[in-house]
C-alpha positions in Angstrom: 133.1 108.2 116.1 134.0 106.6 119.2 136.6 104.0 118.7 135.9 100.5 120.3 138.6 98.0 119.2 136.7 95.1 121.1 133.8 95.6 118.7 135.8 96.6 115.4 138.3 93.6 115.8 138.0 90.2 116.4 139.5 88.9 119.8 142.3 87.1 117.8 143.1 90.3 115.9 142.9 92.5 119.0 145.2 90.1 121.0 147.6 90.0 118.3 147.7 93.8 117.6 148.4 94.6 121.3 150.5 91.6 122.5 152.9 92.0 119.6 153.2 95.7 120.0 152.9 97.2 123.5 154.1 94.2 125.5 156.2 92.5 122.8 159.3 92.8 125.1 157.8 91.0 128.0 156.9 88.1 125.7 160.3 88.1 124.4 162.1 88.2 127.9 159.8 85.4 129.3 162.1 83.0 127.0 165.0 83.7 129.4 163.4 82.1 132.5 164.6 78.5 132.7 163.4 75.4 134.5 166.7 73.8 134.8 168.2 70.9 133.1 165.9 68.0 132.3 166.6 64.6 130.6 163.2 64.0 129.3 162.6 64.0 125.6 159.1 65.6 126.1 160.8 68.3 128.3 163.2 69.1 125.4 160.3 69.3 123.0 158.4 71.5 125.4 161.5 73.9 125.8 161.8 74.0 122.0 158.1 75.1 121.7 159.0 77.7 124.2 161.8 79.2 122.4 159.7 79.7 119.1 156.4 80.8 120.7 156.7 84.6 119.8 159.0 84.2 116.6 157.0 81.5 115.0 153.5 81.2 116.4 152.3 78.5 114.0 155.2 76.2 114.7 154.7 76.8 118.3 151.0 75.6 118.2 152.1 72.3 115.9 154.7 71.4 118.5 152.1 71.7 121.4 149.6 69.6 119.4 152.2 66.8 118.8 152.9 66.8 122.6 149.3 66.6 123.4 149.0 63.3 121.9 151.1 61.9 124.6 149.5 63.1 127.7 149.3 59.9 129.6 153.2 59.6 129.0 153.8 63.0 130.6 155.4 63.6 134.0 153.9 65.9 136.4 156.4 68.8 135.6 156.0 68.2 131.9 152.1 68.4 132.3 152.4 71.7 134.3 154.9 73.2 131.8 152.4 72.3 128.8 149.7 74.0 131.0 151.7 77.1 131.1 152.5 77.1 127.2 148.8 76.2 126.7 147.8 79.3 128.5 150.2 81.4 126.5 148.7 80.0 123.2 145.2 80.9 124.5 145.9 84.5 125.5 147.9 84.9 122.2 144.9 83.8 120.2 142.7 86.4 121.9 141.1 84.1 124.6 142.7 86.2 127.5 140.6 84.9 130.2 141.0 81.3 129.3 144.8 81.9 129.3 144.7 83.6 132.5 142.7 80.6 134.0 145.5 78.4 132.7 148.2 80.5 134.7 146.1 80.4 137.8 145.7 76.5 137.6 149.6 76.8 137.7 149.5 79.0 140.8 147.3 76.4 142.6 149.5 73.5 141.7 152.6 71.8 142.8 154.7 73.3 140.3 158.2 74.8 140.7 158.5 78.2 142.3 160.2 79.3 139.0 157.2 78.1 136.8 154.7 79.8 139.2 156.6 83.1 139.1 156.4 82.9 135.2 152.8 82.4 135.5 152.4 85.2 137.9 154.1 87.7 135.5 152.2 86.2 132.6 149.0 87.1 134.2 150.2 90.7 135.1 151.2 91.0 131.3 147.5 89.8 130.4 145.8 92.0 132.6 147.8 95.0 131.4 146.7 94.2 127.8 143.2 94.1 128.9 143.5 97.1 131.0 142.5 95.0 134.3 144.8 97.4 136.3 143.4 96.5 139.7 143.9 92.7 139.5 147.1 93.3 137.6 148.5 95.4 140.5 147.5 92.8 142.9 149.6 90.1 141.0 152.3 92.2 140.3 152.6 93.0 144.1 152.7 89.3 144.9 155.4 88.8 142.2 157.6 91.4 143.6 157.3 90.0 147.1 159.3 87.0 145.8 162.4 89.1 144.9 164.4 88.0 147.8 163.9 84.4 147.1 164.6 84.4 143.3 167.8 82.7 142.6 167.5 82.6 138.8 168.9 85.9 137.5 166.8 85.7 134.5 163.6 85.7 136.4 164.9 88.4 138.6 165.5 90.5 135.4 162.0 89.7 134.0 160.3 90.6 137.1 162.2 94.1 136.9 161.1 94.4 133.2 157.4 93.3 133.9 157.2 96.0 136.8 158.8 98.8 135.0 156.6 98.2 131.9 153.4 97.7 134.0 153.9 101.0 136.1 154.9 103.1 133.0 151.6 102.0 131.4 149.8 102.7 134.7 151.3 106.2 134.9 153.0 105.7 138.2 156.3 106.8 136.8 158.1 107.0 140.0 157.8 103.1 140.5 158.7 102.7 136.8 161.9 104.6 137.1 162.8 102.6 140.3 162.3 99.2 138.5 164.0 100.4 135.2 167.1 101.5 137.3 167.3 98.3 138.9 167.0 96.5 135.5 169.9 98.6 134.1 171.9 97.2 137.2 171.0 93.7 136.8 171.6 92.9 133.1 174.5 93.1 130.7 172.4 91.9 127.5 172.3 94.6 124.9 168.4 94.1 124.3 167.5 94.5 127.8 169.9 97.3 128.3 167.9 98.9 125.5 164.7 98.1 127.1 165.6 99.3 130.4 167.0 102.6 129.0 163.7 103.4 127.0 161.7 102.8 130.2 163.9 104.9 132.2 163.8 107.9 129.9 160.0 107.6 129.4 159.5 107.6 133.2 162.1 110.5 133.8 160.5 112.6 131.0 157.0 112.1 132.5 158.4 113.2 135.9 159.9 116.4 134.2 163.3 115.2 135.3 164.7 115.4 131.7 164.8 118.4 129.3 164.5 118.0 125.5 168.3 118.5 124.9 169.4 116.0 128.0 172.2 113.7 127.0 170.3 110.6 128.2 168.2 110.6 125.1 171.4 110.2 122.8 172.9 107.8 125.0 169.9 105.5 125.2 169.1 105.8 121.5 172.9 104.9 120.8 172.3 101.8 123.1 169.3 100.6 121.2 170.8 101.2 117.7 173.7 99.1 118.8 171.2 96.3 119.9 169.4 96.7 116.5 166.3 97.8 118.3 164.8 100.2 116.1 161.3 100.2 117.4 162.8 101.1 121.1 165.1 103.8 119.5 162.0 105.2 117.8 160.0 105.4 121.1 162.9 107.3 122.7 162.8 109.8 119.8 159.2 110.3 120.0 159.5 111.0 123.8 162.2 113.5 123.1 160.1 115.0 120.3 157.1 115.5 122.7 159.3 117.4 125.0 160.7 119.8 122.1 156.8 120.5 121.3 156.0 120.9 125.0 158.6 123.7 125.2 157.4 125.0 121.8 160.6 124.1 119.7 158.8 122.5 116.8 161.8 122.6 114.3 163.9 120.4 116.6 161.0 117.9 116.9 160.7 117.8 113.1 164.5 117.5 112.7 164.7 114.8 115.2 161.6 112.6 113.7 162.5 112.9 110.3 166.0 111.7 110.8 164.7 108.5 112.5 161.6 108.0 110.3 163.5 106.1 107.6 164.5 103.4 109.8 161.2 103.1 111.5 159.3 102.6 108.3 161.8 100.0 107.2 160.7 98.0 110.2 156.9 98.9 109.4 155.9 99.1 113.1 152.5 100.8 112.6 151.7 102.0 116.1 154.8 104.0 116.5 154.6 105.3 113.0 151.2 106.6 113.7 152.9 108.3 116.7 155.3 109.8 114.6 152.9 111.2 112.2 150.8 112.7 115.0 153.9 114.6 116.6 154.8 115.8 112.9 151.3 117.0 112.3 151.5 119.1 115.6 154.8 120.4 114.8 154.1 121.6 111.3 150.9 123.2 112.5 152.9 125.1 115.0 155.1 126.4 112.2 152.3 127.5 110.4 152.9 124.9 107.5 149.2 123.9 107.4 149.3 121.4 104.4 152.0 119.5 105.7 150.3 119.5 109.2 146.9 118.2 107.5 148.5 115.3 105.6 150.6 114.0 108.6 147.3 114.4 110.9 145.5 112.4 108.3 148.0 109.5 107.9 148.0 109.5 111.8 144.5 108.9 112.2 144.4 106.3 109.5 146.9 104.4 111.4 145.8 104.8 115.0 142.3 103.8 114.0 143.2 100.3 113.8 146.2 100.0 116.2 146.1 99.8 119.9 144.1 102.5 121.6 146.7 105.3 122.0 144.2 108.1 122.8 146.9 110.7 123.3 148.3 110.7 119.7 144.8 110.5 118.2 144.0 113.5 120.2 146.7 115.4 119.1 146.2 114.4 115.4 142.2 115.1 115.4 143.1 118.6 116.9 145.3 119.5 114.0 142.6 118.4 111.7 139.8 120.4 113.7 142.0 123.5 113.5 143.0 123.1 109.9 139.1 122.7 108.6 138.2 125.5 110.9 141.1 127.9 109.5 139.8 126.8 106.0 136.1 127.5 106.6 134.9 123.8 106.3 132.6 124.0 109.4 131.1 120.4 108.9 134.5 118.8 108.6 135.6 120.8 111.5 132.7 119.8 113.7 133.5 116.2 112.7 136.9 116.6 113.7 136.3 118.3 116.8 133.8 115.4 118.0 136.7 113.0 117.3 139.3 115.2 119.2 136.8 115.5 122.1 136.1 111.7 122.3 139.8 110.8 122.0 140.6 113.5 124.7 137.8 112.1 126.9 138.8 108.7 126.4 142.5 109.7 127.3 141.5 111.4 130.4 139.0 108.5 131.6 141.8 106.1 131.0 144.1 108.1 133.3 141.5 108.6 135.8 140.7 104.7 135.9 144.5 103.9 136.2 144.8 106.4 139.1 141.8 105.1 140.8 142.9 101.5 140.5 146.2 102.4 141.9 144.5 104.1 144.8 142.0 101.4 145.5 144.9 98.8 145.6 146.8 101.0 148.0 143.6 101.5 150.2 143.0 97.8 150.3 146.5 97.3 151.3 146.2 99.6 154.1 143.0 98.0 155.1 144.5 94.6 155.2 147.4 95.7 157.4 144.8 97.2 159.7 143.0 93.9 159.7 146.3 91.8 160.4 147.2 94.4 163.2 143.7 94.0 164.6 143.9 90.2 164.6 147.6 90.4 166.2 146.1 92.5 169.0 143.0 90.0 169.2 145.7 87.1 169.7 147.5 89.0 172.3 144.3 89.6 174.2 143.2 85.8 174.2 146.6 85.0 175.6 146.2 87.6 178.3 143.0 86.0 179.1 144.3 82.7 179.2 147.0 84.1 181.7 144.2 85.5 183.7 142.6 82.3 184.3 146.0 80.7 185.6 146.7 83.7 188.0 143.8 86.3 188.2 145.2 88.3 190.9 148.7 88.9 189.4 147.5 89.8 186.0 144.4 91.7 186.3 146.1 95.1 186.4 148.2 94.1 183.2 144.7 92.8 181.4 143.1 96.2 182.2 146.1 98.2 180.6 146.1 95.6 177.7 142.3 96.0 177.0 142.8 99.8 177.3 145.6 99.6 174.5 143.5 97.5 172.3 140.5 99.5 172.6 142.6 102.8 171.9 144.1 100.7 169.0 140.7 99.8 167.6 139.5 103.3 167.8 142.7 104.5 166.1 142.6 102.1 163.3 138.7 102.9 162.9 139.6 106.7 162.8 142.3 106.0 160.3 140.3 103.8 158.3 137.5 106.5 158.2 140.0 109.0 157.3 141.4 106.9 154.4 138.1 106.3 153.1 137.2 110.0 153.2 140.5 111.1 151.6 140.1 108.5 148.8 136.4 109.4 148.4 137.6 113.1 147.9 140.1 112.1 145.4 137.5 110.2 143.3 134.8 112.8 143.5 136.4 116.3 143.5 138.8 117.7 140.9 142.1 118.3 142.7 142.7 121.9 141.3 139.3 123.5 141.5 137.7 121.5 144.4 134.4 121.1 142.4 133.1 117.7 141.1 135.3 115.7 138.6 133.7 114.7 135.4 132.8 111.2 136.6 131.0 112.3 139.7 129.4 114.9 138.2 127.9 112.5 135.6 126.9 110.1 138.2 125.0 112.7 140.3 123.6 114.4 137.1 122.2 111.2 136.1 120.4 110.6 139.3 119.0 114.4 139.3 117.7 114.1 135.7 116.1 110.8 136.7 114.2 112.4 139.7 113.3 115.5 137.6 111.8 113.4 134.7 109.7 111.4 137.1 108.4 114.6 138.7 108.3 116.3 135.4 110.4 119.2 136.3 112.5 121.3 134.0 116.4 121.1 134.3 118.8 123.4 132.2 122.2 122.8 131.5 125.2 125.7 131.3 128.6 124.8 129.8 131.3 127.3 129.5 134.7 127.4 128.2 137.6 129.9 129.2 138.5 132.0 126.1 141.9 131.9 124.8 143.0 129.7 127.8 145.9 128.0 125.9 147.0 131.5 125.0 147.1 132.5 128.6 148.8 129.1 129.6 151.4 129.7 127.0 152.2 133.2 127.3 151.6 133.7 131.3 152.7 129.9 132.4 150.6 127.1 134.0 150.6 128.8 137.4 148.3 131.6 135.8 146.2 129.2 134.0 145.7 127.4 137.4 144.7 130.7 138.9 142.1 131.1 136.2 140.4 127.6 136.5 140.3 128.2 140.3 138.8 131.4 140.1 136.2 130.5 137.5 135.0 127.7 139.7 135.1 129.7 142.7 132.8 132.5 140.8 130.5 129.5 139.5 130.2 128.1 143.0 129.1 131.4 144.6 126.1 131.9 142.0 125.2 128.2 142.3 122.3 127.2 144.6 122.6 124.3 147.2 121.0 121.8 144.8 122.8 122.8 141.6 125.4 120.5 140.3 128.8 122.2 139.3 131.7 120.1 137.8 135.0 120.3 135.6 134.3 118.2 132.5 137.3 119.2 130.4 140.7 121.1 130.6 139.2 124.6 131.0 135.5 123.6 130.4 132.8 123.6 133.3 129.3 122.3 133.3 126.3 123.5 135.6 123.0 121.5 136.1 120.3 123.6 137.3 117.3 121.8 138.6 113.7 123.5 138.4 114.9 126.1 136.1 113.9 126.9 132.6 115.9 128.2 129.6 115.4 131.8 130.4 116.3 131.5 134.1 119.4 129.5 133.1 120.6 132.1 130.5 119.9 134.8 133.0 122.2 132.9 135.5 124.9 132.3 132.7 124.9 135.9 132.1 125.5 136.9 135.4 128.4 134.3 135.6 129.7 135.8 132.3 129.9 139.3 133.6 131.2 138.2 137.0 134.2 136.6 135.1 134.8 139.4 132.8 135.2 141.7 135.7 137.7 139.5 137.8 140.8 141.4 139.3 143.4 139.5 137.3 146.2 141.3 138.7 146.2 139.0 141.9 147.5 136.2 139.4 150.6 138.3 138.8 149.6 139.4 135.3 147.0 141.8 134.1 144.8 140.4 131.3 141.4 140.2 130.0 139.4 137.2 131.2 136.3 135.9 129.2 134.2 132.8 128.8 131.8 131.7 126.3 128.7 130.0 127.5 126.1 127.7 125.8 122.7 126.8 127.4 120.2 124.1 126.8 117.2 122.5 128.7 115.0 119.5 128.9 112.2 120.9 127.0 114.4 120.9 123.7 116.9 118.4 124.7 115.3 115.8 126.8 116.2 114.3 130.1 119.3 112.4 128.7 122.6 113.9 130.1 124.3 113.3 127.0 121.8 115.1 124.8 121.8 118.2 127.2 125.6 118.5 127.3 125.8 117.9 123.7 123.2 120.6 122.8 124.8 123.1 125.5 128.3 122.2 123.8 126.9 123.1 120.3 125.4 126.4 121.9 128.7 127.1 123.4 130.4 126.4 120.0 128.1 129.0 118.4 129.0 131.6 121.0 132.6 131.1 120.3 132.0 131.2 116.6 130.0 134.4 117.0 132.8 136.2 118.7 133.2 134.6 122.3 132.4 136.3 125.5 128.6 135.7 125.2 125.9 133.3 126.2 124.0 131.3 123.5 121.0 129.2 124.1 120.6 126.1 122.0 118.0 126.3 119.2 117.6 123.4 117.0 117.6 125.3 113.7 120.6 127.4 114.6 122.9 125.0 116.4 122.2 122.1 113.8 122.9 124.2 110.9 126.5 125.1 111.0 126.6 125.5 107.1 124.5 128.6 107.5 127.0 130.3 109.7 129.8 132.5 108.3 133.2 131.1 109.5 135.9 132.9 111.1 139.1 134.0 109.3 142.3 133.3 111.3 142.7 137.0 111.9 139.2 137.2 113.2 139.9 134.5 115.4 143.0 135.9 116.9 141.2 139.3 117.6 138.5 137.4 119.5 
């Protein structure tokens, strides 16, 4: 049931849903930038259209249509202003690429610097909506370099706003915090103060710089209420409630959310309403109020299916539904909910990884560009030295030799530095930072190559998937440091049993996958059993706590599941699910009749699950 908004909605609906929600304030703040005083009647009409473009889109389009009838009569400035507004109209109606092309035409024209900056910031906005993080970062970097030359205070405020919004969406919270703080110092308007406060508490909470009871939440919410910004106040409440849940204080989260909910429902802002329902479902489930948790999770899923792709809240809601169905013995519904939960969780992780890689790539390209500039400067110096040599060879010969040696040393240094940077970023992309084994993306790429080669040579391949039993309980009761110790040692134990051509990767929070070439199902099961025994005998006291560590294993092979990675992993996952359902700490092989007939299994009661 993978969600794909680009398929399920028309481009127009997709654009309107996201542009009028996640980046609504960017569009409103763009109204603040001015182009100075103009006497032309056409310029007055263009400015009037600009003012209503987000509040009354149909009137905005009618005004532009009327102005286009007089194209030959427009001055250059008026024509470029019309081009900018046309770009907004195209992007608002779902034609994002066409809108961006109009903005780029502004950048390549002789338009005023203010209009060019507005166009550049609009491009950043559109790339954020379409999740083109890499290009968005490049244009944002270009726009921010103009800060010192900006004299229009409204444009400066708008630049800080776009930067804070974009970096928060990208997950670069330190940068978002920096620009949100600058925004607070640059504006006195209540609406902008509210937006800046919301961006600041969001970034600080993600950086663990705020506790759930911090006074900043109340101050920010009060500021937004004073500006009549109910949506922003609700987002602040959701951020605070998430912290309460993180620190296992569900009652406080429910109290906070339910106090704000009536105001939010009056506004009818569906995306944030869906987030509220998801948070409430988790809070009620933590308190053991299963029916309340189920009802809120159902409402969250119903809303978030048709709104902007917020994978985090969807993951939260689907997990509650899975736990509810499983505890009530409805294995079919539990499996459907678990698949939706896994897909939403994977989409969330993939999106985070994509954002991180985009940021790292742009940073790497920036370093490379600096190295190229440095190299060109050195080459320019070398040419000048050579010219001097022609004029007075005897006097400059020694200096030339020294300069050449410096250039060679610098080139060697630049090459070594570039090689180190490339190796560093490649390792970030290919290896999981905690366990030092393959990341999910790199594991998937390598696995496809291995399976394709094995299929061509008709060699059997087996897949072993395992999941640490009761990992959440270990994390909650003994802390994340102990949880990290468990993951590192599980990875190390797996690596010790793997052959040099086996593939080992971390494919989920506490989930690992091993791909074994030239290995049949029986051999793979024996290897999985060895690993299970090794994990169960680990000396856990080294972590600071003495506890039992076990894992559940699922095994599949190509003779049953075929040579498609998705099929192999799906069947191994089904076998692993059977291992967990059968009592955990065991190895189960994928057998079609057993793993595809969950209705025939006896469901675990909550008390039995806790004992396992």
